[in-house]
Every structure is written in C-alpha cells, then in structure tokens.
N, C-alpha and C positions, 0 to 999 in steps of 0.2 A: 504494500500500500504506500502511495505517496501521501505523506501527512504534512500539513501546515499548522503552525501555531501562531496566531495573531495575539500580541500581548505577551510575548515569550519572557520578557524580563520581570513581569509582575508576579505577585505571590501565587496566583492560580497558574500562570504560565509555567513557572518553575516547578510547581507540583505536577502539572501535566507531564513534563519531561520525566519526572521521577516515576509516576504511575505507569506511563507507557513502557519505561525500561523494566520496572519491576514485574509487570504482567506479560512481558515478552510480546507486546503488540507487534504485529508483522509490518514493521516500518522498513521499506526498501529505500526510501528517500525522505529526508526531513528538510522542511523549509521553515525558517523562523522569521517573523516579522514583528516590528515594533515602531515606536515613535522615532522622530529624528534624534531625540536624546539618547535612546537606547541602541540606535543603529550602530553596527560595528562591534557590539559586545559579543563575546564568544562564550559558548556553553558546550559542555561535553555530553555526549549521548552514545552509549555502547562503545566507548573507547575512541570515538571520533569527535572532532571539534567542529562546531557549526557557528556561523556568524549571523547575527541578526541583521536583516535588511529593512530599510525604511519602508513602511507601508505606503504605497502610492496607487493611484488609479492606473490600470493597465492590464496586462495579460500574465502577471506573475503567478496566477493560480491555474494556468493551463496545465492539465495533466494531474492536478491534485485530486485525490480520492476523498479524503476526509480533511476538513479544515476546522480546527478548534479555535474559537474566537473568544478572547477574554480581555478586551481592551476598553470596555465601557459601551454604554448604549449608543452614544453619539457616533462612535467609530463603526459599530455594527450597522447602524442605519445608513451611514454614508457608503460603506464598502461592500454591502451584502451582494449587490449585483456583480461587482468585479469578482467576488469570491465564488459565486455559484454559476456564473454564465457558461463555464466550460464543463459543468457537470459535477463539481465537488459537492459533497454533503457538508453543509455548514452546521456545526453543533455550537450553538451560541450560549455563552455563559452570562450574558447581560440581560437586562430587563426589557430590551428593545422590542421583542416580538412575542413575549410570553402569552399575552392575552389576545393575540390576533387569531381570528378563526381559522385561517389557512396555514397556521404554524402549530405543529404538535408540541405539547409540553410534556416531557417524558421523564419518568422515574422507572427504570427497568423492572424493579420488583413489583410495580403496580400496574403499569400500562404500556409495556414494551411494544406491543403491536402498533400503537399509535405512531411509532417512528416511521412506518411505511407509508403514511399518508402525509406527504410533504410537498405540495404543489409548487412551493417556491424554493425547494431545495434546502430549507432551513428546519432544524429541530432545536427547540429552545430547552435550555437547562433551567429548571426552576430555581427559585430563591432557596438559599441554603437552609433556612429554618423550615420551609415547606417540605423540602426533600426529606429531612430528618423526621418530621412529624408523620408524613404519609407512609413512609416505610413501616413505622410502628402501627399506624391506624389500619393498614391493610391487613395485618394479622387479625385484628378484631373484626374487621368488616367481613371476613370469611366466616365468622360465627354468627353475626347478626348485623344488620344495617345500622350504621352509626347516624343518629339523628342530629347530635349537637356536640360541639367541642368548645371548651374554654381552655386557653393555653397562655401561660406566662413564660416568656423566653428569657434566658440569662446568657447574653451574647458576648463572646470574647472580643478583644481588640482586633483579632485576626479578621473579623468580618468587615473591617474598614480598610484592610490591606496591609501590606508589609510595612509601610511608613507608620501606620497607626500602632503596630506592634512595637516598633522602635520607640515611638513617642511614649508609650506606656512605660517601657523600661527606663527611659530617660526621666520621666516624671517621678518614678519611685526613687531614683538616685537623687534627684533635686530635692525632694521632700526630706529625705534622710540627711542631706547635707545642709538643709536650711536655706536653699537657694530659691530664687523665683522660678515658678513652675511654667514650663513651655506648654502652651495649648494652641494647637493648630488643627488637628484632625477631628477633634470633638468639640461640642458646644461648651463643655466645662472640663476641668481637671478630672481625669478618670481614675488615677491612682488614689486608693483609699476612698473611693466614691462609687455610686451607682447613678446612671443617667437614664431616666425613664422616657427616652426618646431615641428612636432610630429612624432616620430619614425625616422628611418634612411632614407636618400635619396636614390632613385633608379637611374638607368642609364639615365632616361629621366628627372631628376631633380625634379620630384614629390616625395614626401615621401611615405613610405609604407602605412601610414594612409590614404593619399589622393588616392592612387591606390586601397585601400580596398573599398573606396566609389564608385569608378568606377566599379570594378569587381563584388562586392557583390550586388550592386543595379541591375545590369543586370541579375544576376543569380536568385535573389529573385523574381523580377518582370517578369521573362521570356521575356525580352525585349531587343531591340537593342538600348535602350536609351544611349545617350552620356552624360557623367558626367565629369566635370572638377572641382576639389576641391582645396581650399587652407585652410589648417588646422592650427589653431593658438591656443597656450596655453595662457590662460588669468588668471589674479590673482583673480578669484572668487573661492569659496571653492567647490561648488557642483552644478550640473546641467549644461548641455551644451546648447549653443545657436547656431543657424544657420541662415544665411541670404541666401535665395534661389531665384535664377532667373531661370525661365523655359520657354520653347517654346513648344507650342502644335501644332498639325496638324490643328485643327480647332480652330477658335476664341472662347475664353471664357471670359466673362466679370468678373470684380472683384466681382460683386454681385453674379454671378453664382458660383464662386469659394468659396466665403464665405458661401453660402448655402450648398455647398458640404462638407466643413469642419464641419459645424454644425451637419450634419447628418452622418458623417463617423466614424466608430468604432475607438476608441483610440484617437480621436482628440477632442479638445475643443477650440472654437473660443473666443479669447479675443481681440477684435478689435473695439476700440472706440477712435480714435485719438483726437477728440474734448475734451474728458475728460481725456486724457493722460492714456488711458487704453490699455495696450499691455503686452505681456509676459516678465517677467524678472526672471533670475535665483534665485535671492535673495528670492523671494516670492514663488517659485514653487519647491524648493528642497523638496524631500520627497514625492512628488506626483506621480501619476501613468500615466497621459495622456501626449500626445504631444500637447502643447499649441501654438496656431497660432494667429498672429496679423500682422498689417501693410500690409494687403493684398491690392494690387493695380495693375493696368495695368503697364507694363513696357513701358515707353514712348520711349524707344530706339529700341524696337523690335516689329514687327507685330506678333500677336499671342503670345505675351509675358506676363507673370505674374511674380510678385515678392512678397515675403512675408518673415516674420520672425517667427522662431519657437524656443521653449524652451522645453527641456525634462530632467528629472532626469536621469543622466547617469548610476547610480548604480541600479535604479529600472527598468524603462522601457528599458533602455539601456543595461541591463544585467539580474539581478535577476528576475524581474517581467516577462520579455519576456520568460525566461526559464520555469518559473512556468506555464505561459499561454500555452506553448507548451504541457507540461505534462497534464494540464487540458483538452486540446482539445483531446489528445489521449484517456484519460479516458472517456470523454463524448461521443466519437464516438464509 
C-alpha cells in the first residue's frame, strides 16, 4: 500500500507512524506531508528515513492508496479534493466532515461496514471521547437498546496536542519554582486545576465537544440514543477518562454487563474494587483498548448502569482507530 500522512509532525501524526510500524501495516511507500514549518523534518519508519514535504495543491497524492489526515479541519476542507481525486481513501482525523451525510463516521468495533459507503472518498475518524464511549456502549447495546446516557469526561492535556502536553509540564515546574505560570493552550492554568470547558460554547450552553458526543454517538450507532455530556480538562498528561451513566430498555445486571465487557472487541475489564483494581490514566497511557471498571447498578434509576472507563486519546482515540479502519478495508 502507498500510504500518506498529512500532519506527520503533530502528536497524532507521530502516533500514526508508531501504530503503522507496530501493527506491520503493509506500507510499500510512505509519503509525509506537513506545514511549511515542518517541511524538511525527517522521521524514521522501519529503518528508513522519510522527509516531510510541504502540503500544496497539486498531484502529490497520485498513486496513494490510503491517506491519513490529521492537520486540522481547515486543512482537511481545503485539500480533500487534491487528496482523493486520484482514488486515495482519505481517513480524516479532524472534525471537518464528521456530521456530513455523505461521509461515514466509523469506529470499527461498532460500525465497520459503514466504511464502504464513501461517495467522496472520505471516512471520518470520530472525536476521541466519542470513540472511547461507543466502544464501551456497544457491549451493552448487544444486550439491550440503550435509551439514554449521561457522561462526564476527564480529558488529559494530550487532547489539545503535543504543545499542550509540554505546557502542562512547564506549568507544574513554574508553580513549584514560584514562577509566573505560562498559559497559552488553555483558557486558564491547568496545573493543579480543572477546567470545565473544552472547545467553545454553543447556543444551548453545551460546548462543541459535548455536542460532538451527542451527535456523533447517534450517527455511529445508528441510534436514537440520548446523550448529555459534561467535558472537563484535567491536569493529567495523557489518556482520557469517562464516568458513564446509562439507561437501557430492558434490565441488565452488573454481572451481565461485566461479562459483556469481557467479551466485547476493544474492551478490557479491570474491575476488582476489593483490591483497588480499576482503570487509571497514569497506568494505561500508550495502550490500545478501552479499559472499564467500577461497573455497578445505578441505584437512582431503574434499568440503570454506571461505570468508569479509560482510553488513550492519541491511540484508540485517534491514530489506532484510523489504522483499524484502513485494516478493515484491506481485509474485506
């Protein structure tokens, strides 16, 4: 396969290189693209060195089979026709096309077959928090239709990119040294703090991040499921956490739910409260699955369940999910 990565120097672009190498994706030729700032940067892949080329309009994508794009929505909107015009499948990690009717929004564990209906040659990678949640929800949906979900997210600095991760580390050092704290990537200091806002607020006072979880979940699961989210930035470095309350049409016991999680693709159950065993982002960064614990009946709601889950936002929430889409296309 001739593979291109647009945004190769970013956090997700770098993770794409790692995931493609680790999973032995059949790359026969690799082309890396980026901004004028990153052009000329060299990266290693399977023992060879590849140089980033500046992304421009033209025929650079002639012969490309799969193009992973992770350079932001504005770049995806501007260059999608250049990328797809010669037949490349564009797997886009931005928000540019997620809710467009003629672009499938795919999480392979949930709706892999949607990837084959792509009239514009584009497949959208969902928002990281949505990916993590629907992988877990799919396990329960197989037992009974989910009517309603309330979710609170605890999102690491990694969700705002590599520079945000560096800023959090810098802030911790500055606070401990009694220095003035640098704040560029977030609305407020994140170190020793929580910020109950991710993205801008919409007219209904939910943020765009929170509305993504509502709209994207319904599209991916082909469901009338109702989702209400509160998204919070927390001062952890990498991997997002979510606390989820859901209501099903039919009663499901906590043990039934645990068994479903044990046997569901993409999930791993870490649930042993007596021995303080539950998922935590510190220990699960860099891993591939959605880890689930604290599974219990919701004592406030009939047919209610609640659980906690953790997933690496850069891997399953972005790069890994994109590569899994490409793998599914090839396998089928």
